[in-house]
C-alpha positions, 0 to 999 in steps of 0.5 A: 427803200421803195422803188419805182419800177417799169416792166415791159413784156413783149409779144414773144413772151406773152404768147405761144410762138406756134399759135399766137394764143396767150401764154397764161402760165407766163402771165400768171407768174408775171402778175404774181411777181408784180403784185408781190413787188406792190406789197413790198411798197414798190410803185409798179407800171406794166407796159404790155404788148400783145394786143395785135397778136391776141387779136390775130389769134382771136380772129383766126388770122395767120399772117400779121396785118399789113395795112394800118386799118387792119392792124388797128381793127385787130388791135381793137379786138385784142386789146379788150381781151388782153386787158380782161385777162390781166384784170381777172389775174390781178383781181384774183390777188386783190391788186387793182390795175388801170388801163392807159393807152398812149400815142406819141400825140398825147405827149408832144404838147408839153401840157399833155406830157405834164398831164400824163405825168400827173395821171401816173403819179396819182394812179401810183399814189393809189396803189394801182398798177397802170397797164400801158400799151400804144393806142394802136386803134387810133394812132397815125403812122407819123405819131406812133412810138413804133414799138413798145420798147421805145414806149416803155422807155419814155414811160420810165422817164416820164414816171421818174422810175429807178428801174426799167425791165425789158422782158424778152425771148432771150435771157440777156444781150449777146454779141450776136443772136445766140439762136443763130451763132454758136459763138455769140458771147453774153454781155452782163453789164453796159456802163456806157452806150459807146461800149456797144460799138467797142463790143461790135454787138450785132443787133438783129431783129426778133425771130418771132413772127408775132412781135415787132421789136428786136434787140435794136429797139431794146438797146434804143430803149436802154439808151433813152432810159439811161439818159434819164437816170433809169437803170435798165435790164434786158432779161428773160420774159418767161421767168418773171420771178427773176425781177425780184432776184435782180432787185436783190442784187443777183447778176441776171440779164444784161444791166445798163447803168444809168447816166451819171449826168441824166438830162432833166425832164424838159430836155428829155421831152425834146430829145426823145418825145418830139419828132424832129421835123427838120435839120440844121447843118453846122460848121465845125465852130458851131459844133464845138461851141454847142457840144463842148462849151455849152453855148447856144446855137447862132445863125452864124454857124448854120451852113444848110437847112432842111425843112419845112419847119416853124417856130418852136419845132424840134430839129436835128443839128448835124455835122457836114456828113449828116451825123446828128450832134444835137436836137433842139427847139428853133426860134425861127422858121425854116423860111426865116433861117434860109435868110439869116444862116451864116449871119452874125446876130447883130445883122439879123434885124436888118436882114429880116426887117424886124428884131428876132431872137439872138439865138437860133436855139437857146442852150436851155432848149438844146440836147447834145447827143450822147456820142458827142 
């Protein structure tokens, strides 16, 4: 059966740890593996880190850029070289590729999200392997994905992938960092994200000086992807051939089972793509209504508001302690909600002086957090 597969490889797997130069043997193995998957009729997307690391090596910089302007300049140098190396390697195997550079801003507008979906679908129909990276050269801080683990999870959801592989500098998820803790226990299968709390997993950052991600970002990526029905695997980036073995059923790496009730594309966009710009604090009755009974959020259940935000902005819905219970798109601005919070719906026209929506957030625009 033909599958849609997204593979993310991190900087620590792509480069030599001492110098930051490209690990060409790993790259060659990765390219060969992905090409072989394409020849088996699978649809393949590659999300590749490494532009900043390669740019640093090319410019002879010892330290990671600390300012946004320098990082963007270094990424511009590295991205060109990185895609050139990929194109040379894939071309030697007659496999066409396409460069796709994204920022969160490209996906925030629903029309942009749909357009990106259509572009990926057309590339995959043509037998092309898209090579995706964050567009560091132009991304502004508030619209960045933050790391390519998150980007890969969003891309996997966008293209409706069956599998997401996160290739990193350890062979699987452990209960603690195995490089520092000899008692760290391997974890082979996660059936639900709550299991991580039960296992008391310590999620430290990568020890590599060249990468930005760590196990925290990979687990968050797994949470995003599995909520959309994508099976996710954390495995060794230095052994790309393991991808085919895992697809054939071998128990390598750590697998995260997809949610049995994945959210639809629109709710995924609300939950994971749109950055929330405000908070609504709810009373226990409202939390029970939206989380357990599938109801819309009414003004009567709101106790406190943090803004500012506008009509149709994304906001977090929180309990009294500030814990997030849901996210959604509001039907009122923060200024309007300050006037009507705690009000029953039939009293809203009198308070505002005009007829507004019956609901603050309709249930079709509301996504419950997994922990609820």
